[in-house]
C-alpha positions as CSV (number, residue, x, y, z in Angstrom):
1,X,120.1,-16.8,-42.9
2,X,122.8,-18.2,-40.8
3,X,126.5,-16.7,-40.7
4,X,129.6,-17.5,-39.1
5,X,131.5,-14.7,-37.7
6,X,134.5,-15.2,-35.3
7,X,134.0,-18.7,-34.7
8,X,130.1,-18.0,-33.7
9,X,127.1,-18.5,-35.7
10,X,124.6,-15.9,-35.8
11,X,121.1,-15.8,-37.3
12,X,120.8,-12.6,-39.6
13,X,117.4,-11.0,-39.8
14,X,117.1,-8.2,-42.5
15,X,115.0,-5.1,-41.3
16,X,113.4,-2.9,-44.2
17,X,113.1,0.5,-42.4
18,X,115.2,2.3,-39.7
19,X,111.9,2.9,-37.7
20,X,111.4,-0.8,-37.5
21,X,114.9,-1.1,-36.3
22,X,114.5,1.5,-33.7
23,X,111.5,-0.2,-32.3
24,X,113.3,-3.5,-32.2
25,X,116.0,-1.9,-30.2
26,X,113.6,-0.5,-27.9
27,X,111.7,-3.5,-27.2
28,X,114.9,-5.8,-26.8
29,X,117.0,-3.3,-24.9
30,X,118.5,-4.9,-22.0
31,X,117.0,-8.2,-22.6
32,X,119.9,-9.7,-24.6
33,X,123.6,-9.0,-24.9
34,X,124.6,-11.2,-27.7
35,X,122.5,-9.2,-30.5
36,X,124.4,-7.0,-32.8
37,X,122.5,-4.1,-34.8
38,X,124.0,-3.1,-38.2
39,X,122.9,0.1,-40.0
40,X,124.6,-0.4,-43.3
41,X,124.0,3.2,-44.5
42,X,125.0,4.7,-41.2
43,X,128.1,2.5,-40.8
44,X,129.4,3.3,-44.4
45,X,128.8,7.0,-44.1
46,X,130.7,7.2,-40.9
47,X,133.6,5.2,-42.5
48,X,133.7,7.6,-45.5
49,X,134.0,10.7,-43.2
50,X,137.0,9.0,-41.5
51,X,138.5,8.1,-44.8
52,X,137.8,11.8,-46.0
53,X,139.8,13.1,-42.8
54,X,142.5,10.3,-43.5
55,X,142.8,11.3,-47.2
56,X,143.6,14.8,-46.5
57,X,146.5,13.8,-44.6
58,X,147.5,11.4,-47.3
59,X,147.6,14.2,-49.8
60,X,149.6,16.4,-47.5
61,X,152.0,13.6,-46.8
62,X,152.3,12.8,-50.5
63,X,153.1,16.5,-51.3
64,X,155.7,16.3,-48.6
65,X,157.3,13.0,-49.8
66,X,157.5,14.2,-53.3
67,X,159.0,17.5,-52.3
68,X,161.7,16.0,-50.3
69,X,162.3,13.4,-53.3
70,X,162.7,16.4,-55.4
71,X,164.9,18.3,-53.2
72,X,167.3,15.3,-52.7
73,X,167.5,14.8,-56.5
74,X,168.0,18.6,-57.4
75,X,169.6,19.9,-54.4
76,X,168.1,23.2,-55.6
77,X,165.1,25.0,-54.2
78,X,164.3,26.6,-57.4
79,X,164.7,23.4,-59.6
80,X,162.3,21.7,-57.1
81,X,159.8,24.6,-57.1
82,X,159.8,24.6,-61.1
83,X,159.4,20.9,-61.0
84,X,156.4,20.8,-58.5
85,X,154.9,24.0,-60.0
86,X,152.5,22.1,-62.5
87,X,151.2,19.9,-60.0
88,X,150.5,23.0,-57.5
89,X,148.7,24.7,-60.3
90,X,146.7,21.5,-61.1
91,X,145.6,21.2,-57.6
92,X,144.5,24.7,-57.6
93,X,142.5,24.2,-60.5
94,X,140.9,21.1,-59.4
95,X,139.9,22.8,-56.1
96,X,138.4,25.8,-57.9
97,X,136.6,23.5,-60.3
98,X,135.3,21.5,-57.3
99,X,133.8,24.6,-55.6
100,X,132.1,26.0,-58.8
101,X,130.5,22.9,-59.7
102,X,129.5,21.2,-56.5
103,X,130.0,24.1,-54.0
104,X,132.1,21.7,-51.7
105,X,134.6,19.2,-51.5
106,X,133.8,15.5,-51.1
107,X,135.5,12.1,-51.1
108,X,136.1,12.2,-54.8
109,X,137.6,15.6,-55.0
110,X,140.3,14.5,-52.3
111,X,140.9,11.2,-54.4
112,X,141.2,13.1,-57.6
113,X,143.6,15.4,-55.8
114,X,146.1,12.7,-54.7
115,X,146.0,11.2,-58.2
116,X,146.6,14.6,-59.8
117,X,149.5,15.2,-57.6
118,X,151.2,12.1,-58.9
119,X,150.4,12.4,-62.6
120,X,151.1,16.1,-63.1
121,X,154.3,16.4,-61.1
122,X,156.0,14.2,-63.9
123,X,155.1,17.1,-66.5
124,X,157.2,19.4,-64.2
125,X,160.2,17.0,-63.9
126,X,160.5,16.4,-67.6
127,X,160.5,20.0,-68.5
128,X,163.0,21.1,-66.0
129,X,165.3,18.3,-66.5
130,X,165.5,19.3,-70.3
131,X,166.4,22.9,-69.4
132,X,168.8,21.7,-66.7
133,X,170.8,19.7,-69.1
134,X,170.5,22.6,-71.8
135,X,169.0,20.6,-74.4
136,X,168.2,22.2,-77.9
137,X,165.0,23.1,-79.3
138,X,164.2,19.7,-80.8
139,X,164.7,17.8,-77.6
140,X,162.5,20.4,-75.8
141,X,160.0,20.3,-78.2
142,X,159.8,16.3,-78.4
143,X,159.4,16.7,-74.5
144,X,156.5,19.2,-75.0
145,X,155.0,16.7,-77.5
146,X,155.3,13.7,-75.2
147,X,153.7,15.7,-72.3
148,X,150.9,16.7,-74.6
149,X,150.3,13.1,-75.5
150,X,150.3,12.1,-71.8
151,X,147.7,14.9,-71.0
152,X,145.5,14.0,-73.8
153,X,145.3,10.3,-73.0
154,X,144.7,11.2,-69.2
155,X,141.9,13.6,-70.1
156,X,140.3,10.8,-72.4
157,X,140.2,8.4,-69.6
158,X,138.9,10.9,-66.7
159,X,137.1,13.4,-69.3
160,X,134.4,11.2,-70.2
161,X,133.7,10.6,-66.4
162,X,132.0,14.0,-66.5
163,X,129.2,12.9,-68.7
164,X,127.9,10.8,-65.8
165,X,124.7,11.5,-64.1
166,X,126.5,10.1,-60.8
167,X,127.4,12.8,-58.6
168,X,130.6,11.1,-57.3
169,X,131.6,9.9,-60.7
170,X,131.2,13.5,-62.2
171,X,133.3,14.9,-59.4
172,X,136.2,12.8,-60.0
173,X,136.1,13.4,-63.8
174,X,135.8,17.1,-63.6
175,X,138.3,17.6,-60.9
176,X,140.9,15.5,-62.8
177,X,140.2,17.0,-66.2
178,X,140.6,20.8,-64.7
179,X,144.0,19.7,-63.0
180,X,145.3,18.0,-65.9
181,X,144.8,20.9,-68.2
182,X,146.2,23.4,-65.6
183,X,149.1,21.3,-65.2
184,X,149.9,21.0,-69.0
185,X,149.7,24.7,-69.6
186,X,151.7,25.4,-66.7
187,X,154.6,23.2,-67.9
188,X,154.1,24.6,-71.7
189,X,154.3,28.4,-70.7
190,X,155.4,28.9,-67.1
191,X,158.3,26.6,-66.8
192,X,160.2,27.4,-69.9
193,X,160.0,31.2,-68.8
194,X,161.3,30.4,-65.3
195,X,163.9,28.1,-66.5
196,X,165.3,30.3,-69.2
197,X,165.8,33.0,-66.8
198,X,167.5,30.8,-64.3
199,X,169.9,29.3,-66.5
200,X,170.4,32.5,-68.5
201,X,169.2,31.2,-71.7
202,X,168.6,33.7,-74.2
203,X,167.8,31.6,-77.3
204,X,167.8,27.7,-77.8
205,X,169.0,26.6,-81.0
């Protein structure tokens, strides 16, 4: 099969085994300078390792940008911590489940963490805002109901991935599901307690 790459035509010869590829490299070593050897599995794995390192940086960068945006919006460190707390608890839960189920982190766990950070921080923002404007009980309950629906629909999308026999797909589903549950529970139980103390709210009518 002939292919054109960078304005040059190449003859592509598939090789079935790495042993055969190694023998070909040995026999043709130093004889031809325009031969390109491609090991699909090896090249792909190197790319994945590189992406895993980049993804970790992306996660930290995302967290910093979100923290900065919240600080600019609220100009109050405690409000920022309140809004971001569900995302933090969700990440911890995601990491814990990753270790318990697979014993290590992989690319899907890191990808799930980035998705989880973007999704779960909204829960904290909504709850914190309601207490900041001193909403009544009806408005706060409506916010919690909306967050619950969001959490359930997200779980319905990612939760089904846990029944997959594929290791990577299972990793994504289990990490996301654990993180979403932890983020919602934090929003529902921890944030009202924190905000009531901060805003000196004894009872909401």
